[in-house]
N, C-alpha and C positions, 0 to 999 in steps of 0.2 A: 476765080470762076465761081459764080454763085449758082447753087443748085436749089431749085424750088422743092416744095414738100412732095409734089407728085413724083418727081424723079427719085427722091429718097424712099418713098413708099414702094415704088416699082423695084428698086434695088433690094429693099428689105424683103419684099415678096418673093423675089427670085432666090434670095439666099434661103428663106424659109422653105420654099418648095423643094429646093435642092437637098436640104437637111431631111425633110420628110420622106423624100423618095430614096435617099441613100441610107438612111438609118437602119431599116430592116435588113438590107443587104449586108451592110457592115456588121451588124449585130450577129448575123448568121456566121460570118467569118470569124468573129471573135469567139463565139461559143464553141464552134468546131475546133478552132485553134487551142482553146483552153482544154477541151476534153482530150484532144490528141496529146497535148503537153503533159497532162496528168497521166495518161497511159504510158507515155515515154518515160516519165519519172518513175513510175511503178515498175516497168519492165526493164528499165535502163537501156532502152534502144534509143540511140541518139542519131537518128537519120533525118536530115533536114527536108528531104523530099517527101517524107512521110507526113509532114504537116502541110506542105504546099498543095498537093493534089486534092486531098479532101476539102480543104478550105475553098479552093476554086470551084470544085464540083458543088459544094453546098451553096456558094454564092450564086452560081448559075441557076441552080434549082429554085432558090428563093426568087431570083429575078424572073424566071419563067412563071412561077406561081403567082407573082404579084404584077405581071405584065399589064393586065387589064386595069388594075388600080393605078399603076404608074402612068399609063397612057391617059386615063381619065383625069388625073391631077394635072398633067402637063397640058392637056387640051384646054382644061378650065383656065389655067394660068395664061395660056396663049390667047384665049378668047378675051380674057380680062385685059391683057395688054393691048390687044387690037381695039377694044372698046375705049380704052383710056386715051388712045391717040386720036380717036375720031372726035 
């Protein structure tokens, strides 16, 4: 099956917008997880749920804080895709 350049550009654009939207949320989870892991290593508290809850809360807060930016990026991408098909 032969794909033309516009199809490949659309797929590339979709992957890039996914990375741009997900990166800050995932970065928040990684940073919070790292900080909690360091605290656990220092205090020798090895409770798995201690890491999970703060990571989820941090990721939800970052998502809520960036919701406008995320919606703007997704709407721009959707408009670009609809204009591409016309």
